[in-house]
PyMOL Python script that loads the backbone (N, CA, C, O; Angstrom):
from pymol import cmd

cmd.read_pdbstr("""\
ATOM      1  N   UNK A   1     -30.867 -28.222  22.389  1.00  0.00           N
ATOM      2  CA  UNK A   1     -30.283 -29.518  22.644  1.00  0.00           C
ATOM      3  C   UNK A   1     -28.894 -29.552  22.020  1.00  0.00           C
ATOM      4  O   UNK A   1     -28.716 -29.147  20.871  1.00  0.00           O
ATOM      5  N   UNK A   2     -27.937 -30.022  22.757  1.00  0.00           N
ATOM      6  CA  UNK A   2     -26.571 -30.099  22.268  1.00  0.00           C
ATOM      7  C   UNK A   2     -26.242 -31.536  21.887  1.00  0.00           C
ATOM      8  O   UNK A   2     -26.549 -32.466  22.633  1.00  0.00           O
ATOM      9  N   UNK A   3     -25.622 -31.716  20.737  1.00  0.00           N
ATOM     10  CA  UNK A   3     -25.262 -33.046  20.271  1.00  0.00           C
ATOM     11  C   UNK A   3     -23.761 -33.254  20.418  1.00  0.00           C
ATOM     12  O   UNK A   3     -22.967 -32.338  20.202  1.00  0.00           O
ATOM     13  N   UNK A   4     -23.398 -34.442  20.778  1.00  0.00           N
ATOM     14  CA  UNK A   4     -21.980 -34.799  20.848  1.00  0.00           C
ATOM     15  C   UNK A   4     -21.685 -35.766  19.715  1.00  0.00           C
ATOM     16  O   UNK A   4     -22.333 -36.806  19.596  1.00  0.00           O
ATOM     17  N   UNK A   5     -20.728 -35.434  18.898  1.00  0.00           N
ATOM     18  CA  UNK A   5     -20.364 -36.271  17.776  1.00  0.00           C
ATOM     19  C   UNK A   5     -18.974 -36.847  17.988  1.00  0.00           C
ATOM     20  O   UNK A   5     -18.132 -36.254  18.664  1.00  0.00           O
ATOM     21  N   UNK A   6     -18.759 -37.984  17.412  1.00  0.00           N
ATOM     22  CA  UNK A   6     -17.434 -38.584  17.458  1.00  0.00           C
ATOM     23  C   UNK A   6     -16.563 -37.831  16.465  1.00  0.00           C
ATOM     24  O   UNK A   6     -16.705 -37.990  15.252  1.00  0.00           O
ATOM     25  N   UNK A   7     -15.677 -37.026  16.981  1.00  0.00           N
ATOM     26  CA  UNK A   7     -14.806 -36.254  16.104  1.00  0.00           C
ATOM     27  C   UNK A   7     -13.366 -36.708  16.245  1.00  0.00           C
ATOM     28  O   UNK A   7     -12.434 -35.921  16.079  1.00  0.00           O
ATOM     29  N   UNK A   8     -13.193 -37.985  16.553  1.00  0.00           N
ATOM     30  CA  UNK A   8     -11.843 -38.509  16.767  1.00  0.00           C
ATOM     31  C   UNK A   8     -10.960 -38.334  15.538  1.00  0.00           C
ATOM     32  O   UNK A   8      -9.743 -38.209  15.669  1.00  0.00           O
ATOM     33  N   UNK A   9     -11.545 -38.322  14.361  1.00  0.00           N
ATOM     34  CA  UNK A   9     -10.757 -38.145  13.148  1.00  0.00           C
ATOM     35  C   UNK A   9     -10.648 -36.702  12.721  1.00  0.00           C
ATOM     36  O   UNK A   9     -10.053 -36.412  11.683  1.00  0.00           O
ATOM     37  N   UNK A  10     -11.210 -35.781  13.500  1.00  0.00           N
ATOM     38  CA  UNK A  10     -11.256 -34.389  13.089  1.00  0.00           C
ATOM     39  C   UNK A  10      -9.883 -33.740  13.015  1.00  0.00           C
ATOM     40  O   UNK A  10      -9.709 -32.752  12.302  1.00  0.00           O
ATOM     41  N   UNK A  11      -8.896 -34.280  13.743  1.00  0.00           N
ATOM     42  CA  UNK A  11      -7.574 -33.681  13.663  1.00  0.00           C
ATOM     43  C   UNK A  11      -6.924 -33.934  12.307  1.00  0.00           C
ATOM     44  O   UNK A  11      -5.970 -33.243  11.951  1.00  0.00           O
ATOM     45  N   UNK A  12      -7.412 -34.900  11.549  1.00  0.00           N
ATOM     46  CA  UNK A  12      -6.893 -35.158  10.212  1.00  0.00           C
ATOM     47  C   UNK A  12      -7.830 -34.637   9.132  1.00  0.00           C
ATOM     48  O   UNK A  12      -7.561 -34.798   7.942  1.00  0.00           O
ATOM     49  N   UNK A  13      -8.912 -34.023   9.535  1.00  0.00           N
ATOM     50  CA  UNK A  13      -9.884 -33.492   8.585  1.00  0.00           C
ATOM     51  C   UNK A  13      -9.226 -32.418   7.729  1.00  0.00           C
ATOM     52  O   UNK A  13      -8.647 -31.467   8.254  1.00  0.00           O
ATOM     53  N   UNK A  14      -9.314 -32.572   6.411  1.00  0.00           N
ATOM     54  CA  UNK A  14      -8.647 -31.620   5.536  1.00  0.00           C
ATOM     55  C   UNK A  14      -9.504 -30.398   5.236  1.00  0.00           C
ATOM     56  O   UNK A  14      -9.069 -29.508   4.507  1.00  0.00           O
ATOM     57  N   UNK A  15     -10.696 -30.341   5.777  1.00  0.00           N
ATOM     58  CA  UNK A  15     -11.598 -29.200   5.638  1.00  0.00           C
ATOM     59  C   UNK A  15     -11.981 -28.911   4.192  1.00  0.00           C
ATOM     60  O   UNK A  15     -12.230 -27.766   3.817  1.00  0.00           O
ATOM     61  N   UNK A  16     -12.023 -29.970   3.390  1.00  0.00           N
ATOM     62  CA  UNK A  16     -12.482 -29.867   2.015  1.00  0.00           C
ATOM     63  C   UNK A  16     -13.497 -30.956   1.751  1.00  0.00           C
ATOM     64  O   UNK A  16     -13.377 -32.067   2.267  1.00  0.00           O
ATOM     65  N   UNK A  17     -14.497 -30.638   0.949  1.00  0.00           N
ATOM     66  CA  UNK A  17     -15.493 -31.637   0.579  1.00  0.00           C
ATOM     67  C   UNK A  17     -14.915 -32.522  -0.523  1.00  0.00           C
ATOM     68  O   UNK A  17     -14.672 -32.055  -1.635  1.00  0.00           O
ATOM     69  N   UNK A  18     -14.695 -33.792  -0.214  1.00  0.00           N
ATOM     70  CA  UNK A  18     -14.279 -34.751  -1.234  1.00  0.00           C
ATOM     71  C   UNK A  18     -15.535 -35.287  -1.920  1.00  0.00           C
ATOM     72  O   UNK A  18     -16.645 -35.096  -1.422  1.00  0.00           O
ATOM     73  N   UNK A  19     -15.365 -35.947  -3.043  1.00  0.00           N
ATOM     74  CA  UNK A  19     -16.519 -36.509  -3.740  1.00  0.00           C
ATOM     75  C   UNK A  19     -17.225 -37.545  -2.879  1.00  0.00           C
ATOM     76  O   UNK A  19     -18.454 -37.612  -2.884  1.00  0.00           O
ATOM     77  N   UNK A  20     -16.470 -38.357  -2.138  1.00  0.00           N
ATOM     78  CA  UNK A  20     -17.074 -39.355  -1.255  1.00  0.00           C
ATOM     79  C   UNK A  20     -17.895 -38.697  -0.156  1.00  0.00           C
ATOM     80  O   UNK A  20     -18.973 -39.180   0.189  1.00  0.00           O
ATOM     81  N   UNK A  21     -17.393 -37.602   0.393  1.00  0.00           N
ATOM     82  CA  UNK A  21     -18.119 -36.886   1.444  1.00  0.00           C
ATOM     83  C   UNK A  21     -19.397 -36.263   0.881  1.00  0.00           C
ATOM     84  O   UNK A  21     -20.442 -36.298   1.531  1.00  0.00           O
ATOM     85  N   UNK A  22     -19.318 -35.700  -0.309  1.00  0.00           N
ATOM     86  CA  UNK A  22     -20.508 -35.123  -0.949  1.00  0.00           C
ATOM     87  C   UNK A  22     -21.534 -36.212  -1.228  1.00  0.00           C
ATOM     88  O   UNK A  22     -22.726 -36.016  -0.991  1.00  0.00           O
ATOM     89  N   UNK A  23     -21.082 -37.356  -1.729  1.00  0.00           N
ATOM     90  CA  UNK A  23     -21.994 -38.482  -1.992  1.00  0.00           C
ATOM     91  C   UNK A  23     -22.701 -38.901  -0.708  1.00  0.00           C
ATOM     92  O   UNK A  23     -23.909 -39.136  -0.704  1.00  0.00           O
ATOM     93  N   UNK A  24     -21.946 -38.994   0.372  1.00  0.00           N
ATOM     94  CA  UNK A  24     -22.514 -39.371   1.668  1.00  0.00           C
ATOM     95  C   UNK A  24     -23.537 -38.329   2.116  1.00  0.00           C
ATOM     96  O   UNK A  24     -24.624 -38.683   2.574  1.00  0.00           O
ATOM     97  N   UNK A  25     -23.199 -37.067   1.988  1.00  0.00           N
ATOM     98  CA  UNK A  25     -24.109 -35.973   2.349  1.00  0.00           C
ATOM     99  C   UNK A  25     -25.396 -36.052   1.532  1.00  0.00           C
ATOM    100  O   UNK A  25     -26.490 -35.879   2.067  1.00  0.00           O
ATOM    101  N   UNK A  26     -25.258 -36.314   0.232  1.00  0.00           N
ATOM    102  CA  UNK A  26     -26.416 -36.347  -0.668  1.00  0.00           C
ATOM    103  C   UNK A  26     -27.408 -37.465  -0.332  1.00  0.00           C
ATOM    104  O   UNK A  26     -28.603 -37.324  -0.594  1.00  0.00           O
ATOM    105  N   UNK A  27     -26.934 -38.564   0.238  1.00  0.00           N
ATOM    106  CA  UNK A  27     -27.845 -39.653   0.600  1.00  0.00           C
ATOM    107  C   UNK A  27     -28.235 -39.595   2.077  1.00  0.00           C
ATOM    108  O   UNK A  27     -28.804 -40.541   2.622  1.00  0.00           O
ATOM    109  N   UNK A  28     -27.920 -38.474   2.706  1.00  0.00           N
ATOM    110  CA  UNK A  28     -28.318 -38.282   4.100  1.00  0.00           C
ATOM    111  C   UNK A  28     -27.541 -39.161   5.064  1.00  0.00           C
ATOM    112  O   UNK A  28     -28.043 -39.510   6.133  1.00  0.00           O
ATOM    113  N   UNK A  29     -26.338 -39.515   4.699  1.00  0.00           N
ATOM    114  CA  UNK A  29     -25.463 -40.368   5.527  1.00  0.00           C
ATOM    115  C   UNK A  29     -26.132 -41.684   5.895  1.00  0.00           C
ATOM    116  O   UNK A  29     -25.928 -42.210   6.989  1.00  0.00           O
ATOM    117  N   UNK A  30     -26.928 -42.211   4.977  1.00  0.00           N
ATOM    118  CA  UNK A  30     -27.601 -43.490   5.204  1.00  0.00           C
ATOM    119  C   UNK A  30     -26.774 -44.604   4.575  1.00  0.00           C
ATOM    120  O   UNK A  30     -26.738 -44.761   3.354  1.00  0.00           O
ATOM    121  N   UNK A  31     -26.113 -45.369   5.430  1.00  0.00           N
ATOM    122  CA  UNK A  31     -25.201 -46.414   4.957  1.00  0.00           C
ATOM    123  C   UNK A  31     -25.901 -47.431   4.055  1.00  0.00           C
ATOM    124  O   UNK A  31     -25.272 -47.992   3.157  1.00  0.00           O
ATOM    125  N   UNK A  32     -27.177 -47.673   4.281  1.00  0.00           N
ATOM    126  CA  UNK A  32     -27.902 -48.650   3.471  1.00  0.00           C
ATOM    127  C   UNK A  32     -28.000 -48.233   1.997  1.00  0.00           C
ATOM    128  O   UNK A  32     -28.278 -49.068   1.135  1.00  0.00           O
ATOM    129  N   UNK A  33     -27.775 -46.955   1.708  1.00  0.00           N
ATOM    130  CA  UNK A  33     -27.825 -46.451   0.336  1.00  0.00           C
ATOM    131  C   UNK A  33     -26.439 -46.230  -0.258  1.00  0.00           C
ATOM    132  O   UNK A  33     -26.320 -45.804  -1.407  1.00  0.00           O
ATOM    133  N   UNK A  34     -25.397 -46.512   0.506  1.00  0.00           N
ATOM    134  CA  UNK A  34     -24.034 -46.163   0.111  1.00  0.00           C
ATOM    135  C   UNK A  34     -23.320 -47.315  -0.591  1.00  0.00           C
ATOM    136  O   UNK A  34     -23.221 -48.417  -0.051  1.00  0.00           O
ATOM    137  N   UNK A  35     -22.827 -47.052  -1.794  1.00  0.00           N
ATOM    138  CA  UNK A  35     -22.082 -48.067  -2.538  1.00  0.00           C
ATOM    139  C   UNK A  35     -20.758 -48.392  -1.847  1.00  0.00           C
ATOM    140  O   UNK A  35     -20.332 -49.547  -1.841  1.00  0.00           O
ATOM    141  N   UNK A  36     -20.116 -47.399  -1.273  1.00  0.00           N
ATOM    142  CA  UNK A  36     -18.841 -47.621  -0.594  1.00  0.00           C
ATOM    143  C   UNK A  36     -19.024 -48.488   0.642  1.00  0.00           C
ATOM    144  O   UNK A  36     -18.234 -49.398   0.895  1.00  0.00           O
ATOM    145  N   UNK A  37     -20.058 -48.204   1.402  1.00  0.00           N
ATOM    146  CA  UNK A  37     -20.334 -49.004   2.595  1.00  0.00           C
ATOM    147  C   UNK A  37     -20.612 -50.454   2.209  1.00  0.00           C
ATOM    148  O   UNK A  37     -20.085 -51.381   2.823  1.00  0.00           O
ATOM    149  N   UNK A  38     -21.441 -50.638   1.192  1.00  0.00           N
ATOM    150  CA  UNK A  38     -21.806 -51.998   0.766  1.00  0.00           C
ATOM    151  C   UNK A  38     -20.603 -52.765   0.224  1.00  0.00           C
ATOM    152  O   UNK A  38     -20.504 -53.976   0.427  1.00  0.00           O
ATOM    153  N   UNK A  39     -19.703 -52.091  -0.451  1.00  0.00           N
ATOM    154  CA  UNK A  39     -18.576 -52.788  -1.064  1.00  0.00           C
ATOM    155  C   UNK A  39     -17.361 -52.931  -0.146  1.00  0.00           C
ATOM    156  O   UNK A  39     -16.546 -53.830  -0.353  1.00  0.00           O
ATOM    157  N   UNK A  40     -17.223 -52.076   0.852  1.00  0.00           N
ATOM    158  CA  UNK A  40     -16.027 -52.109   1.687  1.00  0.00           C
ATOM    159  C   UNK A  40     -16.324 -52.450   3.148  1.00  0.00           C
ATOM    160  O   UNK A  40     -15.679 -53.324   3.726  1.00  0.00           O
ATOM    161  N   UNK A  41     -17.289 -51.768   3.737  1.00  0.00           N
ATOM    162  CA  UNK A  41     -17.462 -51.846   5.182  1.00  0.00           C
ATOM    163  C   UNK A  41     -18.510 -52.842   5.665  1.00  0.00           C
ATOM    164  O   UNK A  41     -18.504 -53.201   6.842  1.00  0.00           O
ATOM    165  N   UNK A  42     -19.388 -53.290   4.815  1.00  0.00           N
ATOM    166  CA  UNK A  42     -20.489 -54.148   5.247  1.00  0.00           C
ATOM    167  C   UNK A  42     -20.002 -55.419   5.934  1.00  0.00           C
ATOM    168  O   UNK A  42     -20.549 -55.819   6.962  1.00  0.00           O
ATOM    169  N   UNK A  43     -18.994 -56.044   5.378  1.00  0.00           N
ATOM    170  CA  UNK A  43     -18.501 -57.299   5.946  1.00  0.00           C
ATOM    171  C   UNK A  43     -17.163 -57.121   6.663  1.00  0.00           C
ATOM    172  O   UNK A  43     -16.465 -58.099   6.930  1.00  0.00           O
ATOM    173  N   UNK A  44     -16.816 -55.902   6.966  1.00  0.00           N
ATOM    174  CA  UNK A  44     -15.548 -55.607   7.609  1.00  0.00           C
ATOM    175  C   UNK A  44     -15.758 -55.289   9.090  1.00  0.00           C
ATOM    176  O   UNK A  44     -16.828 -54.834   9.497  1.00  0.00           O
ATOM    177  N   UNK A  45     -14.739 -55.532   9.866  1.00  0.00           N
ATOM    178  CA  UNK A  45     -14.795 -55.150  11.272  1.00  0.00           C
ATOM    179  C   UNK A  45     -14.536 -53.660  11.440  1.00  0.00           C
ATOM    180  O   UNK A  45     -14.859 -53.083  12.478  1.00  0.00           O
ATOM    181  N   UNK A  46     -13.956 -53.042  10.425  1.00  0.00           N
ATOM    182  CA  UNK A  46     -13.696 -51.613  10.444  1.00  0.00           C
ATOM    183  C   UNK A  46     -14.989 -50.856  10.216  1.00  0.00           C
ATOM    184  O   UNK A  46     -15.780 -51.219   9.346  1.00  0.00           O
ATOM    185  N   UNK A  47     -15.205 -49.815  10.988  1.00  0.00           N
ATOM    186  CA  UNK A  47     -16.422 -49.022  10.866  1.00  0.00           C
ATOM    187  C   UNK A  47     -16.163 -47.801   9.984  1.00  0.00           C
ATOM    188  O   UNK A  47     -15.135 -47.136  10.114  1.00  0.00           O
ATOM    189  N   UNK A  48     -17.087 -47.522   9.107  1.00  0.00           N
ATOM    190  CA  UNK A  48     -17.005 -46.334   8.266  1.00  0.00           C
ATOM    191  C   UNK A  48     -17.194 -45.095   9.142  1.00  0.00           C
ATOM    192  O   UNK A  48     -18.081 -45.059   9.995  1.00  0.00           O
ATOM    193  N   UNK A  49     -16.365 -44.094   8.927  1.00  0.00           N
ATOM    194  CA  UNK A  49     -16.445 -42.855   9.704  1.00  0.00           C
ATOM    195  C   UNK A  49     -16.847 -41.669   8.833  1.00  0.00           C
ATOM    196  O   UNK A  49     -16.682 -40.513   9.220  1.00  0.00           O
ATOM    197  N   UNK A  50     -17.378 -41.976   7.651  1.00  0.00           N
ATOM    198  CA  UNK A  50     -17.748 -40.897   6.736  1.00  0.00           C
ATOM    199  C   UNK A  50     -18.844 -40.016   7.323  1.00  0.00           C
ATOM    200  O   UNK A  50     -18.804 -38.799   7.147  1.00  0.00           O
ATOM    201  N   UNK A  51     -19.820 -40.597   8.014  1.00  0.00           N
ATOM    202  CA  UNK A  51     -20.884 -39.796   8.604  1.00  0.00           C
ATOM    203  C   UNK A  51     -20.297 -38.793   9.593  1.00  0.00           C
ATOM    204  O   UNK A  51     -20.693 -37.627   9.606  1.00  0.00           O
ATOM    205  N   UNK A  52     -19.354 -39.242  10.420  1.00  0.00           N
ATOM    206  CA  UNK A  52     -18.697 -38.340  11.368  1.00  0.00           C
ATOM    207  C   UNK A  52     -17.959 -37.228  10.626  1.00  0.00           C
ATOM    208  O   UNK A  52     -17.974 -36.073  11.051  1.00  0.00           O
ATOM    209  N   UNK A  53     -17.318 -37.582   9.523  1.00  0.00           N
ATOM    210  CA  UNK A  53     -16.598 -36.600   8.727  1.00  0.00           C
ATOM    211  C   UNK A  53     -17.545 -35.582   8.115  1.00  0.00           C
ATOM    212  O   UNK A  53     -17.264 -34.384   8.131  1.00  0.00           O
ATOM    213  N   UNK A  54     -18.666 -36.051   7.575  1.00  0.00           N
ATOM    214  CA  UNK A  54     -19.654 -35.160   6.970  1.00  0.00           C
ATOM    215  C   UNK A  54     -20.210 -34.192   8.016  1.00  0.00           C
ATOM    216  O   UNK A  54     -20.326 -32.994   7.758  1.00  0.00           O
ATOM    217  N   UNK A  55     -20.546 -34.705   9.175  1.00  0.00           N
ATOM    218  CA  UNK A  55     -21.067 -33.852  10.248  1.00  0.00           C
ATOM    219  C   UNK A  55     -20.042 -32.789  10.631  1.00  0.00           C
ATOM    220  O   UNK A  55     -20.392 -31.626  10.831  1.00  0.00           O
ATOM    221  N   UNK A  56     -18.793 -33.185  10.731  1.00  0.00           N
ATOM    222  CA  UNK A  56     -17.733 -32.239  11.095  1.00  0.00           C
ATOM    223  C   UNK A  56     -17.500 -31.214   9.987  1.00  0.00           C
ATOM    224  O   UNK A  56     -17.269 -30.040  10.277  1.00  0.00           O
ATOM    225  N   UNK A  57     -17.558 -31.635   8.728  1.00  0.00           N
ATOM    226  CA  UNK A  57     -17.429 -30.687   7.613  1.00  0.00           C
ATOM    227  C   UNK A  57     -18.557 -29.666   7.629  1.00  0.00           C
ATOM    228  O   UNK A  57     -18.314 -28.472   7.455  1.00  0.00           O
ATOM    229  N   UNK A  58     -19.771 -30.117   7.833  1.00  0.00           N
ATOM    230  CA  UNK A  58     -20.912 -29.195   7.902  1.00  0.00           C
ATOM    231  C   UNK A  58     -20.716 -28.223   9.064  1.00  0.00           C
ATOM    232  O   UNK A  58     -20.970 -27.026   8.931  1.00  0.00           O
ATOM    233  N   UNK A  59     -20.267 -28.740  10.189  1.00  0.00           N
ATOM    234  CA  UNK A  59     -20.068 -27.894  11.362  1.00  0.00           C
ATOM    235  C   UNK A  59     -18.976 -26.850  11.126  1.00  0.00           C
ATOM    236  O   UNK A  59     -19.128 -25.694  11.521  1.00  0.00           O
ATOM    237  N   UNK A  60     -17.883 -27.251  10.486  1.00  0.00           N
ATOM    238  CA  UNK A  60     -16.743 -26.352  10.324  1.00  0.00           C
ATOM    239  C   UNK A  60     -16.840 -25.418   9.123  1.00  0.00           C
ATOM    240  O   UNK A  60     -16.483 -24.244   9.224  1.00  0.00           O
ATOM    241  N   UNK A  61     -17.321 -25.926   7.981  1.00  0.00           N
ATOM    242  CA  UNK A  61     -17.304 -25.085   6.776  1.00  0.00           C
ATOM    243  C   UNK A  61     -18.661 -24.959   6.089  1.00  0.00           C
ATOM    244  O   UNK A  61     -18.785 -24.239   5.098  1.00  0.00           O
ATOM    245  N   UNK A  62     -19.666 -25.641   6.595  1.00  0.00           N
ATOM    246  CA  UNK A  62     -20.998 -25.546   6.009  1.00  0.00           C
ATOM    247  C   UNK A  62     -21.268 -26.643   5.002  1.00  0.00           C
ATOM    248  O   UNK A  62     -20.423 -27.500   4.742  1.00  0.00           O
ATOM    249  N   UNK A  63     -22.451 -26.600   4.448  1.00  0.00           N
ATOM    250  CA  UNK A  63     -22.870 -27.634   3.498  1.00  0.00           C
ATOM    251  C   UNK A  63     -22.097 -27.485   2.192  1.00  0.00           C
ATOM    252  O   UNK A  63     -21.638 -26.391   1.860  1.00  0.00           O
ATOM    253  N   UNK A  64     -21.951 -28.589   1.449  1.00  0.00           N
ATOM    254  CA  UNK A  64     -21.204 -28.495   0.189  1.00  0.00           C
ATOM    255  C   UNK A  64     -21.962 -27.660  -0.830  1.00  0.00           C
ATOM    256  O   UNK A  64     -23.191 -27.607  -0.815  1.00  0.00           O
ATOM    257  N   UNK A  65     -21.226 -27.016  -1.704  1.00  0.00           N
ATOM    258  CA  UNK A  65     -21.814 -26.215  -2.777  1.00  0.00           C
ATOM    259  C   UNK A  65     -22.123 -27.160  -3.925  1.00  0.00           C
ATOM    260  O   UNK A  65     -21.248 -27.502  -4.721  1.00  0.00           O
ATOM    261  N   UNK A  66     -23.375 -27.572  -3.996  1.00  0.00           N
ATOM    262  CA  UNK A  66     -23.780 -28.547  -5.007  1.00  0.00           C
ATOM    263  C   UNK A  66     -24.696 -27.848  -6.016  1.00  0.00           C
ATOM    264  O   UNK A  66     -25.724 -27.274  -5.657  1.00  0.00           O
ATOM    265  N   UNK A  67     -24.296 -27.913  -7.270  1.00  0.00           N
ATOM    266  CA  UNK A  67     -25.134 -27.348  -8.318  1.00  0.00           C
ATOM    267  C   UNK A  67     -25.787 -28.491  -9.074  1.00  0.00           C
ATOM    268  O   UNK A  67     -25.401 -29.648  -8.907  1.00  0.00           O
ATOM    269  N   UNK A  68     -26.760 -28.183  -9.893  1.00  0.00           N
ATOM    270  CA  UNK A  68     -27.446 -29.215 -10.665  1.00  0.00           C
ATOM    271  C   UNK A  68     -26.482 -29.976 -11.564  1.00  0.00           C
ATOM    272  O   UNK A  68     -26.692 -31.159 -11.829  1.00  0.00           O
ATOM    273  N   UNK A  69     -25.434 -29.321 -12.035  1.00  0.00           N
ATOM    274  CA  UNK A  69     -24.467 -29.968 -12.916  1.00  0.00           C
ATOM    275  C   UNK A  69     -23.658 -31.023 -12.180  1.00  0.00           C
ATOM    276  O   UNK A  69     -23.139 -31.951 -12.801  1.00  0.00           O
ATOM    277  N   UNK A  70     -23.543 -30.889 -10.842  1.00  0.00           N
ATOM    278  CA  UNK A  70     -22.772 -31.840 -10.063  1.00  0.00           C
ATOM    279  C   UNK A  70     -23.499 -33.141  -9.810  1.00  0.00           C
ATOM    280  O   UNK A  70     -22.862 -34.153  -9.519  1.00  0.00           O
ATOM    281  N   UNK A  71     -24.824 -33.142  -9.913  1.00  0.00           N
ATOM    282  CA  UNK A  71     -25.607 -34.319  -9.531  1.00  0.00           C
ATOM    283  C   UNK A  71     -25.739 -35.269 -10.676  1.00  0.00           C
ATOM    284  O   UNK A  71     -26.368 -36.318 -10.539  1.00  0.00           O
TER     285      UNK A  71
END
""", "prot")
cmd.dss("prot")
cmd.show_as("cartoon", "prot")
cmd.util.cbc("prot")
cmd.orient("prot")
């Protein structure tokens, strides 16, 4: 099965795992668990695109290198 993802922001993707992207990855891209989503995007008309970014990062460079010390 082939999945189509919204990669509209992929041309600006810096191909590095930021702390926000790692946090999103760690919670399984579930906005209901995200502090950033709750504080910024919940009541905004702007949609968070972090999930799209995380999916694109995984696709392009793989999963983040997370050690126990990082968590």
